[in-house]
C-alpha positions in Angstrom: 65.5 -167.2 -114.3 66.9 -164.4 -112.7 70.4 -165.7 -113.4 69.6 -166.1 -117.1 67.9 -162.6 -117.2 71.5 -161.5 -115.7 73.4 -163.2 -118.1 71.3 -161.8 -121.2 71.5 -158.2 -120.0 75.2 -158.5 -120.1 75.5 -160.1 -123.3 73.3 -157.0 -124.7 76.3 -154.5 -124.5 78.2 -154.8 -127.7 81.9 -154.7 -126.6 80.5 -157.9 -124.7 78.5 -159.5 -127.6 81.8 -158.4 -130.3 84.4 -160.2 -127.7 82.3 -163.5 -127.5 81.4 -163.8 -130.8 85.0 -163.7 -131.6 85.9 -165.9 -129.0 83.3 -168.6 -129.6 84.2 -168.5 -133.9 87.9 -169.1 -132.9 87.2 -171.7 -130.2 85.1 -173.8 -132.7 87.5 -172.8 -136.1 91.0 -172.6 -135.3 92.2 -175.3 -133.2 94.0 -178.4 -134.9 92.9 -177.6 -138.3 95.7 -179.8 -139.6 95.0 -182.7 -137.7 92.3 -184.4 -139.9 94.0 -184.9 -142.9 93.3 -183.8 -146.5 90.3 -186.1 -147.8 91.2 -187.7 -150.6 90.9 -187.5 -153.7 89.2 -184.1 -153.8 91.0 -182.0 -151.4 94.5 -184.2 -152.1 94.1 -183.7 -155.9 93.5 -179.4 -155.3 96.4 -179.1 -152.7 99.0 -180.9 -155.1 97.8 -178.8 -158.2 97.5 -175.6 -156.6 100.1 -176.0 -154.0 102.3 -178.9 -154.0 105.4 -179.4 -151.3 107.7 -176.9 -151.7 110.4 -179.4 -153.0 108.1 -180.2 -155.7 107.2 -176.7 -156.4 110.9 -175.7 -156.5 111.6 -178.7 -159.0 109.0 -177.6 -161.4 110.0 -174.1 -161.1 113.6 -175.0 -161.9 112.0 -177.1 -164.8 110.3 -174.1 -166.0 113.1 -172.3 -165.8 115.5 -174.2 -167.8 112.7 -174.4 -170.6 112.3 -170.8 -170.5 116.2 -170.3 -170.7 116.2 -173.0 -174.0 113.4 -170.7 -175.2 115.3 -168.0 -175.0 118.5 -169.2 -177.0 116.1 -169.7 -180.0 115.7 -167.4 -182.5 112.6 -165.0 -181.4 109.4 -165.6 -183.1 106.5 -162.7 -183.4 104.3 -163.2 -180.6 100.9 -164.7 -181.6 98.0 -162.4 -180.8 95.9 -162.7 -178.0 92.9 -164.7 -179.3 89.9 -162.4 -179.4 87.6 -165.0 -177.5 89.1 -167.1 -175.1 87.7 -170.5 -174.7 88.8 -171.6 -171.6 90.4 -169.7 -168.4 93.4 -167.6 -168.5 96.7 -168.8 -167.1 96.2 -166.2 -164.2 92.4 -165.5 -163.9 91.7 -162.8 -160.8 88.1 -163.7 -160.6 87.0 -166.7 -158.6 90.6 -167.3 -157.9 90.9 -166.4 -154.1 90.8 -170.2 -152.8 93.5 -171.3 -154.9 95.5 -168.3 -154.1 94.8 -168.4 -150.0 95.9 -172.1 -150.2 99.0 -171.3 -151.8 99.7 -168.1 -149.7 99.3 -170.3 -146.7 101.9 -172.7 -147.8 104.2 -170.2 -148.7 103.9 -167.6 -146.0 102.7 -169.7 -143.3 104.0 -173.6 -143.2 104.0 -175.8 -145.8 101.7 -178.4 -144.2 97.9 -178.7 -144.1 97.8 -176.4 -141.5 99.3 -173.9 -143.3 97.3 -174.2 -146.5 93.7 -174.3 -144.3 94.5 -171.3 -142.0 93.8 -168.8 -144.7 90.4 -170.2 -145.2 89.9 -170.6 -141.3 90.6 -166.6 -141.4 88.0 -166.0 -143.6 85.6 -167.8 -142.0 86.4 -166.2 -138.7 85.6 -163.0 -140.3 82.7 -164.4 -142.1 80.9 -164.8 -138.4 82.2 -161.4 -137.1 80.4 -159.7 -140.2 77.4 -161.7 -139.9 77.0 -161.4 -136.4 77.7 -157.3 -137.2 74.6 -157.4 -139.5 72.4 -158.9 -136.8 73.9 -156.2 -134.1 73.0 -153.3 -136.6 69.4 -154.4 -137.8 68.7 -155.3 -133.9 70.9 -155.6 -130.9 74.0 -156.7 -129.6 72.3 -160.0 -128.3 71.0 -160.9 -131.5 74.8 -160.9 -133.0 75.6 -163.6 -130.4 72.4 -165.8 -131.4 73.3 -165.3 -135.3 77.2 -166.5 -134.4 75.9 -169.6 -132.6 73.5 -170.3 -135.4 75.9 -169.7 -138.3 78.7 -171.8 -136.7 76.1 -174.5 -136.0 75.9 -174.7 -139.8 78.2 -177.4 -141.8 78.6 -175.0 -144.5 80.3 -172.4 -142.5 82.5 -175.0 -140.2 83.5 -177.1 -143.2 84.2 -174.6 -145.6 86.3 -173.1 -143.1 88.4 -176.0 -142.5 88.8 -177.5 -145.8 90.5 -176.9 -149.2 87.6 -177.4 -151.6 85.7 -174.3 -149.9 84.0 -171.1 -151.6 83.7 -169.5 -148.1 85.5 -166.0 -149.7 82.2 -166.0 -151.4 80.0 -165.8 -148.5 82.5 -163.7 -146.5 82.7 -160.8 -149.1 78.9 -161.0 -149.1 78.6 -160.6 -145.2 81.4 -157.4 -145.6 79.5 -155.6 -148.3 76.3 -156.1 -146.4 77.6 -154.8 -143.3 79.4 -151.7 -145.1 76.7 -150.5 -146.5 74.7 -151.0 -143.3 77.1 -149.1 -141.4 77.4 -146.3 -144.2 73.8 -145.3 -143.4 75.6 -143.4 -140.6 77.2 -141.2 -143.2 74.1 -139.1 -143.6 74.3 -138.4 -139.7 77.7 -137.6 -140.5 76.9 -134.8 -143.1 73.8 -133.7 -141.0 76.4 -133.1 -138.4 78.4 -130.7 -140.1 75.5 -128.2 -140.1 74.4 -128.3 -136.7 71.8 -131.2 -136.9 73.2 -133.6 -134.4 75.6 -133.3 -131.4 79.5 -133.5 -131.4 79.2 -137.1 -129.9 76.9 -138.3 -132.3 79.2 -136.8 -135.4 82.0 -138.6 -133.6 80.2 -142.5 -133.7 78.8 -141.6 -137.3 82.3 -140.9 -138.3 83.5 -144.0 -137.1 80.6 -146.1 -138.3 81.3 -144.5 -141.5 85.1 -145.1 -141.6 84.3 -148.5 -140.5 81.7 -149.1 -143.1 84.0 -147.9 -145.8 86.5 -150.1 -144.8 84.1 -153.2 -144.9 82.8 -152.4 -148.1 86.0 -151.8 -149.8 87.4 -155.5 -148.1 84.0 -157.0 -149.3 84.0 -156.2 -152.8 87.7 -157.5 -153.3 87.1 -160.5 -151.2 84.1 -161.1 -152.9 85.3 -160.4 -156.2 88.2 -162.4 -155.9 86.4 -165.5 -154.9 82.8 -165.2 -156.5 83.4 -163.2 -159.7 81.0 -160.0 -160.4 77.9 -162.5 -160.3 77.9 -164.6 -156.9 80.4 -162.4 -155.3 79.0 -158.5 -155.9 75.8 -158.6 -157.5 74.1 -160.7 -155.0 74.8 -158.8 -152.1 74.7 -155.3 -153.6 71.5 -156.2 -155.1 70.2 -157.6 -151.9 70.9 -154.1 -150.6 69.2 -152.3 -153.1 66.1 -154.6 -153.0 65.7 -154.0 -149.4 66.1 -150.4 -149.6 63.2 -150.5 -152.1 65.6 -149.6 -155.1 66.4 -146.2 -153.5 63.3 -144.7 -154.7 62.3 -143.3 -150.7 66.0 -141.4 -151.4 65.0 -139.6 -154.7 61.8 -138.6 -153.2 63.8 -137.2 -150.2 66.3 -135.6 -152.6 63.4 -134.1 -154.4 61.7 -132.6 -151.0 65.5 -131.0 -150.1 65.4 -129.6 -153.7 62.2 -128.1 -153.1 62.8 -126.7 -149.6 66.2 -125.2 -150.7 65.7 -124.2 -154.1 62.2 -123.0 -154.8 61.3 -122.0 -150.9 64.3 -120.2 -150.1 63.1 -117.0 -149.5 60.6 -118.4 -146.9 63.4 -120.8 -144.9 66.5 -119.3 -143.2 67.9 -122.9 -142.9 68.9 -125.7 -145.3 66.2 -129.0 -145.1 69.6 -130.9 -144.7 69.4 -130.3 -141.1 66.4 -132.7 -140.9 66.3 -136.5 -140.9 64.4 -137.4 -144.3 60.8 -138.0 -144.1 61.1 -141.7 -144.8 64.1 -142.3 -142.6 62.2 -144.4 -139.6 65.2 -146.1 -138.6 66.0 -147.0 -142.3 68.6 -145.0 -144.8 67.7 -145.1 -148.4 70.9 -143.4 -149.6 73.2 -146.4 -149.7 70.5 -148.3 -151.1 70.1 -145.9 -154.2 74.0 -146.3 -154.4 73.7 -150.0 -154.4 70.7 -149.8 -157.0 73.1 -148.1 -159.9 75.7 -150.5 -159.0 73.6 -153.4 -159.6 72.5 -152.0 -162.7 75.9 -151.0 -163.9 77.4 -154.9 -162.9 74.4 -156.5 -164.5 74.8 -154.3 -168.1 78.4 -155.0 -167.8 78.2 -158.8 -167.4 75.3 -158.7 -170.4 77.6 -157.0 -172.7 80.4 -159.6 -171.8 78.1 -162.6 -172.3 76.0 -162.0 -174.8 76.3 -160.5 -178.5 73.4 -158.8 -180.9 73.2 -160.3 -184.1 70.5 -160.5 -187.0 68.5 -163.7 -186.5 68.9 -166.6 -189.0 68.2 -170.4 -188.9 71.8 -171.5 -188.2 71.9 -170.0 -184.6 72.4 -173.1 -182.1 70.9 -172.9 -179.3 67.8 -171.4 -180.6 68.2 -167.7 -179.7 66.1 -165.2 -177.7 65.1 -162.3 -179.6 64.3 -158.9 -178.7 63.0 -156.1 -181.7 64.0 -158.7 -184.2 67.5 -158.8 -182.7 68.6 -162.3 -181.4 70.7 -162.3 -178.3 73.4 -164.8 -178.7 75.9 -166.3 -175.9 79.4 -165.4 -176.8 80.8 -168.5 -175.3 84.0 -166.8 -174.2 85.9 -166.5 -171.0 84.9 -163.0 -169.0 87.2 -161.9 -166.7 84.3 -159.9 -164.5 82.2 -163.4 -164.5 85.3 -165.6 -163.7 84.3 -168.0 -165.9 82.8 -169.0 -169.4 79.0 -168.6 -169.9 78.2 -171.6 -171.8 75.7 -171.5 -174.8 74.2 -174.9 -173.9 73.0 -175.5 -170.5 74.2 -178.1 -168.0 71.6 -180.3 -167.9 72.9 -182.4 -164.7 71.8 -179.5 -162.7 67.6 -179.0 -162.4 66.2 -175.5 -161.1 66.0 -177.0 -157.4 69.8 -178.7 -157.4 70.9 -176.2 -154.7 67.9 -177.0 -152.5 69.5 -179.9 -151.3 73.1 -178.4 -150.6 70.9 -175.8 -148.8 68.7 -178.0 -146.5 71.7 -180.5 -145.5 74.2 -177.5 -145.3 72.4 -175.5 -142.9 70.7 -178.4 -140.7 69.3 -177.9 -138.1 68.6 -174.4 -137.6 68.0 -173.5 -141.9 64.5 -175.2 -141.5 63.5 -171.9 -139.5 65.2 -169.6 -142.1 62.4 -168.6 -144.4 59.8 -168.5 -141.6 61.9 -166.1 -139.5 62.4 -163.7 -142.8 58.6 -163.5 -143.3 57.9 -162.8 -139.5 60.7 -160.2 -139.4 59.2 -158.6 -142.7 55.8 -158.2 -140.3 57.9 -156.9 -137.1 56.9 -153.9 -135.6 60.4 -152.6 -135.3 61.9 -151.0 -138.9 65.0 -151.9 -138.0 63.6 -155.6 -137.8 61.6 -155.5 -141.0 64.7 -154.0 -143.1 66.3 -157.3 -141.6 63.8 -159.7 -142.9 63.7 -157.8 -146.4 67.9 -157.8 -146.6 68.2 -161.5 -145.5 65.1 -162.7 -148.1 66.7 -160.6 -151.0 70.2 -162.1 -150.0 69.4 -165.8 -149.6 66.9 -165.7 -152.6 69.2 -163.9 -154.9 72.2 -166.5 -153.9 70.0 -169.3 -154.6 69.0 -167.5 -158.1 72.7 -167.0 -158.7 73.8 -170.1 -157.8 71.3 -172.1 -160.4 71.9 -170.0 -162.9 76.0 -170.5 -162.3 75.8 -174.0 -162.1 73.8 -174.5 -165.4 75.8 -172.0 -167.6 79.2 -171.8 -165.8 80.2 -174.4 -163.5 80.4 -175.8 -159.7 80.0 -173.5 -156.6 78.5 -173.5 -153.1 75.6 -171.3 -152.1 76.9 -168.5 -150.3 73.5 -167.4 -148.8 73.9 -169.2 -145.8 74.8 -166.1 -143.7 71.1 -164.9 -144.5 69.5 -167.3 -142.8 71.7 -167.1 -139.7 70.8 -163.5 -139.3 67.3 -164.0 -140.0 67.1 -166.7 -136.9 68.9 -164.6 -134.9 67.4 -161.5 -135.0 63.9 -163.0 -135.2 64.9 -165.3 -131.8 66.5 -162.3 -130.1 63.3 -160.3 -131.0 61.2 -163.0 -129.2 62.9 -163.3 -126.3 63.1 -159.4 -126.3 59.3 -158.9 -126.2 58.8 -162.2 -123.6 61.1 -160.4 -121.2 58.9 -156.8 -121.5 56.0 -156.2 -119.2 52.7 -157.2 -120.7 49.9 -154.8 -121.1 46.1 -155.9 -120.8 45.3 -158.4 -123.5 49.0 -158.3 -124.9 51.0 -161.8 -125.4 54.1 -162.8 -126.0 53.6 -165.9 -127.8 53.0 -165.2 -131.7 50.0 -166.8 -133.2 50.6 -170.3 -134.5 53.4 -170.8 -132.1 52.2 -173.9 -131.2 51.9 -175.3 -134.8 55.5 -173.8 -135.7 56.9 -175.5 -132.9 55.4 -178.8 -134.3 56.5 -178.1 -137.5 59.8 -177.8 -136.6 60.1 -181.1 -134.5 58.7 -182.8 -137.4 61.1 -181.3 -140.3 64.2 -181.7 -138.0 63.3 -185.2 -137.5 62.6 -185.5 -141.4 65.7 -184.2 -142.4 67.5 -186.1 -139.8 66.6 -189.2 -140.6 66.9 -188.2 -144.6 70.4 -187.9 -143.7 70.9 -191.8 -142.1 69.2 -192.8 -145.3 71.8 -190.7 -147.5 74.4 -189.5 -145.5 76.4 -189.1 -149.1 74.3 -185.8 -149.4 76.3 -184.4 -146.4 79.8 -185.8 -147.2 79.5 -184.5 -150.7 78.4 -180.5 -149.7 81.6 -179.5 -151.1 82.6 -181.6 -153.6 80.3 -180.5 -156.8 79.1 -183.0 -158.9 81.5 -186.1 -157.5 80.1 -188.1 -154.6 82.0 -188.7 -151.4 80.7 -191.9 -150.2 79.8 -191.7 -146.4 82.2 -194.4 -144.1 79.6 -196.7 -142.8 82.3 -197.8 -140.3 82.8 -194.2 -138.9 82.1 -194.0 -135.0 82.3 -191.3 -132.3 82.5 -192.8 -128.8 80.9 -196.4 -130.0 78.0 -194.4 -131.8 77.6 -194.2 -135.3 79.1 -190.3 -136.5 75.8 -190.1 -138.5 73.4 -190.8 -135.7 75.1 -187.7 -133.8 73.5 -185.3 -136.3 70.2 -186.8 -135.8 70.6 -186.9 -132.1 71.9 -183.6 -131.9 69.4 -181.8 -134.3 66.7 -183.2 -132.6 67.9 -181.7 -129.4 68.0 -178.4 -130.9 64.6 -178.3 -132.4 62.7 -179.9 -129.3 64.6 -176.5 -127.5 63.1 -174.3 -129.9 59.7 -176.1 -129.8 59.4 -176.0 -125.9 60.4 -172.3 -126.5 57.4 -171.6 -129.0 54.8 -174.0 -127.2 55.0 -173.8 -123.6 55.2 -169.9 -122.9 52.1 -168.3 -121.4 51.3 -165.2 -120.1 49.7 -164.8 -116.6 50.4 -164.7 -112.9 49.3 -168.2 -112.3 51.9 -170.9 -110.8 51.6 -173.0 -113.6 52.1 -169.9 -116.4 54.9 -169.2 -114.5 56.6 -173.1 -114.6 55.6 -173.1 -118.1 57.6 -169.6 -118.5 60.7 -171.0 -116.8 60.6 -174.3 -119.0 60.3 -172.2 -122.2 63.1 -170.1 -121.1 65.6 -172.8 -120.4 64.5 -174.6 -123.2 65.9 -171.7 -125.4 69.1 -171.5 -123.7 69.4 -175.4 -123.7 68.7 -175.1 -127.8 71.7 -172.4 -128.0 73.7 -174.3 -125.8 73.3 -177.4 -128.0 74.0 -175.6 -131.3 77.5 -174.6 -130.0 77.9 -178.1 -129.1 76.4 -179.0 -132.7 79.2 -176.7 -133.9 82.1 -178.2 -131.9 80.8 -181.6 -133.5 81.6 -180.4 -137.1 84.6 -179.4 -136.1 85.8 -181.9 -133.8 83.6 -185.0 -134.7 82.3 -185.1 -137.8 85.4 -183.9 -139.8 88.2 -185.8 -138.1 86.0 -188.7 -137.8 85.1 -189.0 -141.4 88.9 -188.0 -142.4 89.7 -191.1 -140.8 88.5 -193.2 -143.6 88.5 -190.7 -146.3 92.0 -189.7 -145.9 95.0 -191.5 -146.1 97.1 -189.8 -143.2 95.6 -192.1 -140.7 97.3 -194.9 -142.3 100.3 -193.4 -142.5 100.2 -192.3 -138.9 99.5 -196.7 -138.2 102.5 -197.0 -140.4 105.1 -194.8 -138.7 103.9 -196.0 -135.4 105.0 -199.7 -136.0 107.9 -199.2 -138.3 111.5 -199.9 -137.1 114.8 -199.4 -138.7 115.3 -201.2 -141.7 111.5 -201.6 -142.6 110.4 -200.9 -146.0 107.5 -199.0 -147.5 106.0 -200.1 -150.8 103.1 -198.4 -152.6 100.7 -199.3 -155.5 98.4 -197.0 -156.9 98.2 -193.2 -157.0 98.3 -191.1 -153.7 99.4 -187.8 -155.0 101.7 -186.1 -152.7 100.3 -188.2 -149.7 103.2 -190.0 -149.1 105.6 -186.9 -149.0 103.1 -184.9 -146.5 102.4 -187.9 -143.9 104.9 -190.9 -144.6 107.8 -189.5 -143.6 109.4 -192.2 -144.8 113.1 -192.6 -144.4 115.5 -191.8 -147.5 119.1 -192.8 -148.5 121.8 -190.4 -147.4 122.4 -187.6 -149.3 119.6 -187.9 -151.0 117.6 -184.7 -152.7 114.6 -183.6 -151.0 112.4 -184.8 -154.0 113.5 -188.2 -153.4 111.1 -190.8 -152.4 111.8 -192.7 -149.4 109.4 -195.5 -150.4 109.0 -198.1 -153.4 106.9 -197.4 -156.1 105.2 -200.7 -157.0 103.5 -200.6 -160.8 102.2 -204.0 -160.8 100.5 -206.5 -158.5 103.5 -209.1 -159.0 105.8 -206.6 -157.7 103.7 -205.9 -154.6 103.4 -209.4 -154.3 107.1 -210.3 -154.4 107.5 -207.2 -152.0 105.4 -209.1 -149.6 107.5 -212.4 -149.9 110.6 -210.7 -148.5 112.5 -211.7 -145.4 112.8 -208.1 -143.7 109.2 -206.6 -142.6 107.7 -205.0 -145.4 104.8 -202.2 -145.2 102.5 -202.3 -148.4 99.9 -199.7 -149.5 97.6 -200.8 -152.2 94.1 -200.0 -153.5 90.9 -201.5 -151.7 90.0 -203.5 -155.2 93.8 -205.3 -155.3 92.7 -207.2 -152.2 90.7 -210.5 -153.7 93.7 -210.4 -156.2 96.4 -210.1 -153.5 94.9 -212.7 -151.5 94.6 -215.3 -154.3 98.3 -214.7 -155.7 100.0 -214.3 -152.3 98.7 -218.1 -151.7 100.0 -219.6 -148.4 102.5 -217.0 -147.6 101.5 -215.1 -144.6 100.2 -211.4 -145.0 98.3 -209.2 -143.0 95.7 -205.9 -143.2 97.0 -203.7 -140.4 94.8 -200.7 -141.1 91.9 -201.3 -142.8 90.1 -197.6 -142.0 90.5 -195.8 -145.4 87.7 -196.4 -147.9 90.0 -196.6 -151.0 93.6 -198.0 -149.6 94.7 -200.8 -147.2 97.8 -200.9 -145.3 99.3 -204.7 -145.6 102.6 -206.1 -144.2 104.0 -209.3 -143.9 104.5 -209.3 -140.3 102.0 -208.8 -137.5 104.2 -207.4 -134.7 102.7 -204.7 -133.0 99.4 -205.0 -134.1 96.4 -207.3 -135.3 95.4 -208.6 -138.3 91.9 -207.1 -139.9 92.2 -208.9 -143.0 88.3 -209.4 -144.0 89.2 -212.2 -146.3 91.1 -214.2 -143.3 88.0 -216.1 -142.3 86.0 -215.8 -145.7 88.5 -217.2 -148.6 91.0 -220.0 -147.1 93.4 -221.8 -149.2 92.8 -225.2 -147.0 89.7 -226.9 -146.8 87.9 -225.9 -143.5 88.0 -228.2 -140.6 85.0 -229.4 -138.4 82.3 -228.3 -140.6 79.4 -229.3 -138.6 77.0 -230.8 -141.2 77.8 -232.1 -144.6 75.4 -233.1 -147.5 74.5 -236.6 -147.9 75.9 -236.7 -151.6 77.6 -234.6 -153.7 76.3 -231.2 -154.3 77.6 -229.2 -157.6 76.5 -226.1 -159.4 77.9 -225.8 -163.1 80.8 -227.9 -162.1 82.1 -224.8 -160.7 81.0 -224.4 -157.0 80.9 -227.3 -154.6 79.0 -227.4 -151.4 81.2 -228.6 -148.7 78.4 -228.3 -145.2 76.6 -225.8 -143.1 76.1 -224.6 -139.8 73.0 -223.0 -138.6 70.8 -223.7 -135.5 67.8 -226.0 -135.6 65.6 -224.0 -133.8 64.9 -220.1 -133.9 62.7 -217.7 -132.3 60.3 -215.4 -134.6 62.1 -212.2 -135.4 65.2 -212.7 -134.0 68.4 -212.7 -135.7 70.6 -215.6 -136.3 73.4 -216.7 -138.4 74.1 -219.1 -141.5 77.6 -220.2 -142.6 77.9 -222.2 -145.7 81.0 -223.8 -147.0 82.0 -224.1 -150.4 85.0 -225.4 -152.6 85.6 -223.6 -155.9 86.3 -226.3 -158.6 86.7 -223.8 -161.8 86.7 -219.9 -162.1 83.1 -219.1 -161.5 82.8 -215.8 -163.5 80.1 -213.3 -163.3 78.4 -212.0 -160.5 76.4 -213.9 -158.8 74.3 -213.7 -155.7 73.6 -216.3 -153.1 69.6 -217.8 -152.8 68.8 -218.5 -149.3 65.1 -219.3 -149.2 63.4 -220.0 -146.0 60.2 -221.8 -147.3 57.2 -222.7 -145.0 53.8 -221.5 -144.7 54.9 -218.1 -145.9 58.5 -217.6 -147.2 61.3 -215.6 -145.9 64.3 -214.9 -147.1 68.3 -214.1 -146.6 69.3 -213.4 -150.3 72.7 -212.1 -150.2 75.7 -211.2 -151.9 78.1 -214.1 -150.6 81.0 -213.0 -148.4 79.2 -209.7 -147.5 80.3 -208.8 -151.3 83.8 -208.1 -150.5 84.9 -210.1 -153.7 82.6 -210.8 -156.3 82.0 -214.5 -157.6 84.1 -213.3 -160.8 87.3 -213.1 -158.5 86.7 -216.6 -157.4 89.4 -219.1 -158.6 89.9 -222.9 -158.2 91.6 -223.6 -154.9 89.4 -221.3 -152.8 87.5 -222.3 -149.9 84.5 -219.8 -149.4 83.3 -219.5 -146.1 80.2 -217.4 -146.4 77.9 -216.2 -143.2 75.0 -214.3 -143.1 72.8 -212.9 -140.7 69.1 -213.3 -141.3 66.0 -212.1 -139.7 63.7 -215.1 -138.9 60.6 -213.9 -140.2 58.0 -211.5 -138.7 54.7 -211.3 -136.8 53.0 -212.6 -139.8 54.9 -215.7 -140.1 53.6 -219.1 -138.5 55.4 -221.1 -136.2 56.7 -224.6 -137.5 58.8 -226.0 -139.9 60.8 -224.1 -142.7 62.8 -225.7 -145.1 66.2 -224.0 -146.5 67.0 -223.8 -150.0 70.3 -222.5 -151.3 71.6 -221.7 -154.6 72.8 -219.0 -156.8 71.1 -216.4 -159.4 72.0 -213.2 -161.4 70.0 -210.8 -163.1 67.1 -208.7 -161.8 63.3 -209.3 -161.7 61.8 -210.2 -164.0 64.8 -211.8 -166.1 66.5 -213.6 -163.4 68.7 -216.7 -163.8 69.7 -219.4 -161.6 73.0 -221.2 -161.6 72.2 -224.8 -162.8 72.8 -227.8 -160.7 75.0 -230.1 -162.1 75.4 -232.5 -159.8 73.3 -233.2 -156.7 70.7 -236.0 -154.8 67.7 -236.5 -156.4 65.9 -235.5 -153.3 67.7 -232.2 -152.6 67.2 -230.3 -155.5 64.0 -229.0 -157.3 63.3 -227.7 -161.0 64.6 -224.2 -160.0 68.3 -225.2 -159.9 67.6 -224.8 -155.7 69.5 -227.1 -153.4 67.4 -228.1 -149.9 70.3 -228.7 -147.1 68.1 -228.6 -144.0 65.1 -227.7 -141.8 64.5 -225.4 -139.2 61.8 -225.0 -136.3 60.6 -221.4 -136.1 59.3 -221.0 -132.5 
């Protein structure tokens, strides 16, 4: 306890707090930013479009220069006038172009690599953490800034946007800088009053420094916010939040009125200007910046409205139906707005409902985000005026960002909610205030435990558990945070330390919730040994929750992102190729991988080849790929996963191997397995010769629709109730099967239990099965449940298609009479449920 108290006191000085914040953010965001590779296709396509490799860029520039030179030789034609209304973005937009500019700048000025492209975004993320922590320090105290930085770094929206190209991190960064700038400019009034002898020289120096820092932050935030989010997302939201938290500057107007009264109307009664006094409504708050923010917000909103809408006389032909004010129709222009950075569509995009950002907020701020709205409301009731200001500011910031994001989604296009730093500030300031109150000596009857703390702790535990379970069921929601309307499928094979990667999200999040929950529920006042023990546990629980939050931040950077990149980026596949290749080996690629081969393959090129020469062979058809794999020398081949079934059939008895199966879109093949192992999932599922040593075979011939013949099966004769057991069925394909059939597997007894499934783990649909294929279908079945009586169960198999109630079973064309039933099922054996 004493050691934690000393550490807490040491962290309560702003130089130490600032240093800790910078070091922690740099340690989480900077290391190994280029190691994971670009997720495909979203990040890869963005990089190839915005900042292709320099040789490709040079080639494009040369081609463009040749076209321009040819056009210059042609007779000059009169330049067409600029359209009065653009329906699409111009060639060089300014608003909402920061991410593209940063990626290209990183490639040109830092390095033509993934690291160079990502580093500017990392620096923006680092600046976001520093500015957000600074807001907490100015509305509370230095230690609150450290807590805020830890909470912010534990959010995937911050970490992933800082380390991935599909990012809008500049919008959050600009907002944090704008709000920090306004808070720092509150000291401008103190500097002005010092000129008239109102405060000491030392205070004047501090106020002047704050004013300069605030002005720099505000100017930088306005530029970054506009370049990244445009006027609506990047400027109106943070400036409007300052205005709303400052009561729209109304107290400032009242103070100015009092000043005018004291100086002008009562000048004969006073010998000194009233500017030497603090305004009556100051009380730790300053409303001058809020007044300026209010004027700026009104000006921006009016300017946007002027660009986006036009007034027309109402008439029936206006589509969509226009809103009317005073008999005038307000109609969206549908033109490009340089202030908005987009086209405000007349029609809404119905793919987005008004709560479409809630999932992004919930998953993107896990696990701390659940506590955000509660912390904001509690801060609004805090006795400290600075913390009340923080509550109002963060509530307006987060809420304004949500409203603007929803409107942007429906009327303009894709964006990422940028209000997550507000949640971090609210939680950081509230947690710091809670710890501060607990550390103070208590007067009689005073309690450091807020009312309802036990209920709040239980709510947090259950809410984090619920969201964590949702992530297990819908991990695509988390992998798709930065992909807009596209869904990035979670790779189920991804593991970290032999545990499924998505399970770490639940485990670490629940540990944080447990720490905060115990902090809220166990604290007791009093001098009894029990109270002292509970206080000690609560204190250590709070420290543990913050420590685990740092681990979560590292998990997003060094666990979640790179582990998923092994499956979502082709970089890992190309690294396998580079590790195994030898001089003379060839690389053949089928399918579209963008510029990934240039970035990752490092394939040998012919001597004196130009920089844009490919070091690999491009296969335009499956036949070309198959012929390449039949060459006598070693060949590596990359092909889409969807080609596996056709490739397996057309290669025939020639040896081929899958040497890297981690990528969710492509596989790495080779005609030799030297130096690795065969990972072909079809190796034991589809073979081209009849399997030997089939354990059990039917007494007569069994055929479905003259297409699929049953050869035999393998199944235990006795299984334990509730246990898992494997069933293997062997088939011979007589004719093309066609269709997408599901295997029937009914265990009929007193109560049926089922093992219906897609054959061969749905690796190749039945429509791809061809004559000469031998299918080995193995499936794991659960042997009933507690409600299934023990005894004999008959196993019936077959094939069906369709959904309830329109099922259709494949006809049994040949089978012994005692093996088939009227529903085209075939009974093959009996097992005992023990």
